N, C-alpha and C positions, 0 to 999 in steps of 0.2 A: 405674718411675713412683711407686709407693707409697713406696718407700724415699726417693726424692727429696723428696716432700711431707713426710715425717716429718723429714728433715734440715732442710728449709726452716723448718718450724714451730719446730724446736729453736733455730735461729739467731735467729729473730724473738723467741722467748721469752726467751732469755738476754741480749738486747741492752738497753742503757740508753737508746738513742736510735734513731729510725727516719728513714731517708731514703728518700723515694719518688722514683724516677727514672723519668719516664714519657715514652714516645714515642707515635707515632700509633696503635699497637695498643691503647692504653688506651681509646680512644673507640669502637671498633668495637661493643662490646656495648651501648653507648648508642644504637645505630642510625646512627651516622655512617658515611659511605661510606668504604671502604678505598681511599685514593688512591695506595697503593704500587704502582708499576708502571704502564706506560702503559695497559694494558688496564683496570685498575681505575679510573684517572683518566678514561679516555674513556667507560667505562660510566656514571660519575657525571655526566659533562657531554658529552652526545651532540653538542651544537653544536661543541664544541672538537674532538671526534673527526672530525666532517665536514670541519672546517677543517684537520685533521692538526696541530693545535697540541698540544704536549706541556706537562707541568706547568711546565717551565722557561721556556717561551715566555710563559705567562700570568702566572706568579708572578715578574714582572720589572718593575722600575720604568720601563723604557723603554716598556712597553705602556701605562702611564697617560698617556704623552705621545703616542704614536702612535695609539692607539684607546682613549680614556678610558672610552667606554661599555662596551666589552668588558671592560677591566680591572676597572672598578667592578661590572660585571655578575657577574663571577666572585667578587670579594671581597664584594660586597653580598649575593649568594646565600649565601655561607658565613657572613657576619654574622647574617643572618636565621636560618640553620639553627642556628647555635650558641646564639643567644638562645632558640630554641624547644626545644632538646634538653635533656631531663632527664638528669643523670648517672646511670649505672647503680649498683646497690647496692654494687658493689665499692668505690666511693669512700667510702661511709659506713663500710665495714668498715676501710679504711685510716685514716680519721679517728679512729675509736675506738682502734685500735692506737696511734696517734701520741699521743693524749691520755693514754693509760695509761702511757707511758714516763716514767722519772724526769726526762729531759731533753726530753721531747716529741718532735716530729717536724717535718720540713721537706719541701718538694716542689721538685724540679728537673725542669722539663719543657720539651721542645721544641715542645709543642702551643701554639697560639696561641688556643685556644677559650674559655679562662677557666672550664673545667669544675670544676677544683678549688675555685675560689672559690665557685661556685654550690653546690657540694657541702658547703659549710660551713667549708672551710679559710680561715684568716685571710689577707688579702692579704699581710701582712708575713711570712707563713710560706712563700710561694711565689716561686720564681725562674723566670722565663719567658725562657729564653736566646735565643729567636728573637722576642721581643716579644709583643704582644697585638693581635688584630684588634679589640678593644674600645676601642683608643686610636688617635689620629690624630697625624699630623705633617704639616708642609708639604712638598708634592712638590718645591718649589724649594729646600728647606732654608734658608729665610730666617733661621731661628733654631733653637735646640735645643728649642723648645717641643713638649710632648706633652700632649694633652688627651683627655678621654673622648669616645667616639663615641656617647654616649647620645642626643644630639639628632638624629642622622642615622638616618632610617628609609628604607632603600632600597626602591625599587620596581623589581623585576627581571622581565624577560621570561625565564623559566627556560628556555624552549625555545630561545631564541636566545642566551642567556647575555649579555644586554645590559641596562644600567641605563636605566630610563625616565625617572626624575626627575633633578633637578640633583644633581651630586656635591657633597660637602662642600667648604667653602672654609677656607682658613687665616685665622684671625681677626686675624693681624698684617699680612699683605700682600695678601690677597685671592686668592692663587693656589690652585689646586686642592689639596686635601688627599689624603692617601693613608694607608693603614693603617700604624701604627708596628710593622711586621713586617719582619723580615730576609728579603729576597728573594734571588733569584739575580742575581749581578752587581750588587749593591746597595751603591754607594759612599756613598749619602746617608742610609742608615738612621741614626736618632738613637738610640744605645744607652744613653742616660743612665738611663732607668728600669730597664732590665735590669741595668745596672752597679751601681745602688743596691741592688737585690735581691741581686746577687752579693756585695756587701760584707756585707750582713746575714747571708747564708748562711755566709760565712767566719768571721764573729764567733761565730755559734752553734756551728759545728763545732769551734772552738778549745776549747770547754768540754765537749765530750762525751768518753766514754771507750771505750764498747763499741758503736759504731754498726753497724747493719746496713743495707744498701741493698737495697730491693726494687725492682728494675729491671723495668719492664713494657712490653712492646710496642715496644721500641727496637732497631732493626736497625742494620746496618752500612752501609747505602747512604748515609744522612746520619748520621754517627756522633757528633753532638754529645753525646747522652746517654751513649753508651758511653764517651766520652772522659772525661766527668765521673765516671762510675762508677770508671774505672780510677784517676783521681787520688785518689778517696777511698780505694781499696784501698791505694794506695802511701803516701799521706800521712797517713792517719788509721787505718790498719789495719782498715778496715771489711770485714766479711764480705758476701758478695753472694748474694742470691737473684734469679736471672734467670728471669722469666716471659716466654716467647717461643715462639710456635707454630713459626716457621720457623728461628730461630737460637738455640737454647737453650744452646749449649755454653758451658762456663766453663773457665778455664785452671788453676784451683787446686782440688785435691780437697776443700779445706775449704769451698769455695763450692758452690752447687747450681744447676743449670738445670732448668727445668720446661717441657716442650713442651705447654702447655695455654693456652687463651685466658684473658684477664685475669679475667673475672668467675668463671668456674668454678674457676680456680686459687685465687682469694682465698676463695671459699666453702669449698673443700676445706681450705685452711689454717686457716680459722676453726674448723672442726670439730676439727682436730688440736690447735689451741691451747687449745680448750675442755678437751680431755683432758689436756694438759700442766698447765693451771692446776688441774685437779681432783687430779692426781698430787701437786702441790706442797702441797695442802691436807690430804692424807691423813696 
């Protein structure tokens, strides 16, 4: 473990650009519920456990049509939670590292919570591959319009997981709005915002030389982040630091996997990077 941390610190230290690739495990140390696996999901949402509804059943556009109060109860609760959650100290560590690199840093995340922006990362430096719960679109996909959810304040019966007030409406056609989040079986997600972010990421990557990817809390069950990481390894020669409690394995001996939680791993790496910097200055 100690050797792995030393190796990871060296990879970060020698890089000229930092790519942060974050999955659901990044938010656990901020106090967010771990929704991975049915038991974790049901523990966070007992009403859905009682109804025997799994994550795929509720995170589905069809539920907004068949039971909008339940669908918006779930997403409204998450929206409230994310608005109230303060990102843990590891976000600030990553931001400082990114700012210190010659080419800076960028974020690729499957999380829809907006935590990196609240932690001080510029919106232009974040790619949200599954969209953002802080933005809305029309449920009927009357247009490709995407707008902020700032004006919607959900009132949720948390015990029943049901929305109590009126759901948001599309300003163009008056139909119910939904989060601009990629759900299961989602043919109507409007990807335009995420696509613009992807183009900005590609433009930035074309100018870096020695990128390192710090992949945090991204598993194989929903592999969006891991697929992105693999593309960077093959297309840009990026080295990989994988921080993952459950699945830390890496394919290449030049990369490193660390089986520690996000915050502890980042704090441990910061200590070692301080030592690396001191060694350079001697």
